[in-house]
Legacy VTK file of the C-alpha trace (Angstrom):
# vtk DataFile Version 3.0
C-alpha trace
ASCII
DATASET POLYDATA
POINTS 66 float
0.137 0.431 -0.411
1.049 3.607 -0.980
1.690 6.094 2.072
-0.066 9.088 1.727
0.845 12.134 4.463
-2.233 13.506 5.310
-2.611 16.724 7.535
-5.651 17.382 9.834
-6.996 20.002 11.604
-6.931 19.279 15.057
-10.211 19.112 15.238
-10.141 17.319 12.498
-7.673 14.263 13.766
-9.427 14.675 16.897
-12.460 13.824 15.806
-11.738 10.576 13.694
-9.718 9.423 16.654
-12.299 9.374 18.700
-14.817 7.748 15.972
-11.737 5.151 15.483
-11.916 3.975 19.470
-15.634 3.764 19.176
-15.290 1.117 16.277
-11.842 -0.424 17.651
-9.787 0.549 14.454
-6.921 2.331 13.983
-7.177 5.994 12.205
-5.921 5.112 8.794
-8.226 2.365 8.907
-11.768 4.604 9.279
-9.557 7.423 6.529
-8.758 4.747 3.963
-12.864 4.055 4.527
-13.370 7.138 3.852
-11.210 8.211 1.014
-13.035 4.540 -0.458
-16.621 5.875 -0.245
-15.578 9.107 -1.086
-14.072 8.228 -4.709
-17.383 5.554 -4.886
-19.861 8.286 -4.627
-17.485 10.693 -6.679
-17.176 8.450 -9.319
-20.990 7.449 -9.814
-21.711 11.348 -9.674
-19.090 12.667 -12.422
-20.999 9.393 -14.619
-24.142 9.854 -13.672
-23.564 13.569 -15.265
-21.384 12.686 -18.031
-24.367 10.061 -18.998
-26.374 13.210 -18.463
-24.462 15.330 -20.955
-24.107 12.580 -23.579
-27.578 12.195 -23.212
-28.857 15.789 -23.936
-25.815 16.860 -26.339
-26.399 13.265 -29.002
-26.775 15.548 -31.828
-24.419 17.800 -31.313
-22.003 14.538 -30.341
-23.634 13.185 -33.640
-22.789 16.034 -35.970
-18.946 16.400 -34.010
-18.696 12.282 -35.383
-19.937 12.673 -39.110
LINES 1 67
66 0 1 2 3 4 5 6 7 8 9 10 11 12 13 14 15 16 17 18 19 20 21 22 23 24 25 26 27 28 29 30 31 32 33 34 35 36 37 38 39 40 41 42 43 44 45 46 47 48 49 50 51 52 53 54 55 56 57 58 59 60 61 62 63 64 65
């Protein structure tokens, strides 16, 4: 696994540590899960926008491909 130094504001770091402690996990594990969920959700959002834009502009895209 590749390391990524992450600077967090003190309050955010404390919240992360508290959540990790409550879930009996390491803060790094909670952070990796959060990043994984964020990337999945954002990827879905971007794909949805791309699909909508392609449908909205299908005629123009077709003409550009000619």
